N, C-alpha and C positions, 0 to 999 in steps of 0.2 A: 478610420481606426487608429488608434494611437500604435506607433512603431512598436513597442513592447508586446502589446497584444497580438499584432501581426506576426512578429517573429516567433511568439508562442505557438501560433496556428501552423506556421511553416515547420516547426521542429517537431512539435507533438500531435498535430492534428485537434480536432473539437474535443472540449471537455464539458463535464457537466456539473463542476463545482462553480460558485462565485463567491467572490469576496470585494472588499474595498479597503481602501487606504485613506487616511485622513487629509492626505494632501492631493487626492485624486477626485476628480469631478466625473468619474465613470466608474462602473463596475469591472472589476478584473476577472477572469474566468477560473481563476485557480486560488483559493485562499491560502493554500500552503506556501505558494510563491509569494504571495501578498504578505504572509506573516513572516517570511525569511527575509524579505527587502525590509519590512518595517523593523526587524531585529538587527538590521545592518548587514545582512548577506548580499552581496552585489548580485544584481538580477541575474548576471549571465552565469554565476554559481549556482543560484537557484535553479534555473534551467539546465544546467549541466546534470544536476541531481535527479531532476525530472527525467532527462534523456537516458541516464543509467537506469532507472526504474523501469521505464519503457521500452528499453532496447532488446530486452530477451522476452517480451511478453508476445511476440508473434510467434515464438518457438514454443513457449510454454501454451499459448492457445492451440496451436496445432497438436501438441501432445493430448492435451484434454479433449479436443474434437475427436482425435482418433478413439480414445478411449469411451466417449459417450456414444459414438457410432458403433464400436465393437462391443460394448458391454450392454448398451441400452437400447439403441435405436434398432439393430439388427435381431436381437431376441424378442423385441415387441413386434417388429415388422413380421418376422417368422411365425409368431403366434397370432396372427391376424389382430394385433392390437395396437397398430400405429396411431390411432385416434386418441390413445392416452397420453402421448408424448407432450402434447401443448401443456396440459396441467402439471404433469411430471417436471418440465423444464421450468414453469412458471414458480413452483414450488421448491424446486432444486436449486435455482439460480442465486437467490438470496443467501441460501445455506453454504453454497460453494464460496461465494464472494466473502461471507464472514469468516469461514475457515480460512481462506486464503490471506485475508488482511490480517487476522489474529496471528497465523502462522508467520507472515513476514514480520510483522512486529516484533514476535518473540525472536526470530532468527536476527533481525537488526539489533535487538538489545545485547543478544548473546555475541554477536561480532562487536559492537562496540565496547562491550566489557573485555573482551579479549584484547581489542586493540588499545584500550586504556592503560595495559599492562606495559606498553612501550611508548605511549604517547606523553608528551610533556605535561605535567599536572594532571597525570593520568588519575591520581587519588580524588581530584576534584570531579572529574568525568564519572568515576565510579559512584561518587555522592549524589551526582545529578542523576544518574541512572536509578539509584536507590529512591531517590525522591519521587521521581514518575514512575516506579515500578515497571521500567522496561526489562523484559525477560522473566517476568514473574506473575503470578496469578495470585488472586486474593481468595480464599474461600469465603463461604457465609458467614463465618464467626470473625472474618477480617485478618486471618492469619495468612502472611505471604508465604508462598512456596515459590523459591526461585529456580528457574530452569538451570539444570547442571548443579544443583545444591546450594549450600549457603557459601558466601565468599567470606 
């Protein structure tokens, strides 16, 4: 196993994404890291970003588990409907993940836009954010609605 891949597993654990790099003869386990490395981001910096992301996930998972047990499991169980939980979780899991990913993307976009105010060449960062619509949504007509109003 390549050293970078072994380090990845030691830092983060198993992941479910895969990617490749034109200079490598093997698949890498996270396309986000590969894309960052391809763009010139040092691998250790890319891994640090992933560690920041995953660092608080245990706390968040614990809070969500408590809510699921309190608000879903216990009422279903008390009503004798515990058998409904597997289907409910199958349907709810992708919705939860999509909602979390979308919310995280919006929050990162807003935080980057705020940080651009004090960053060197912050105007260029804002232009990039505008280009990729971070912190914004587009309606069916293609109109962009920014989180927090227009800049």
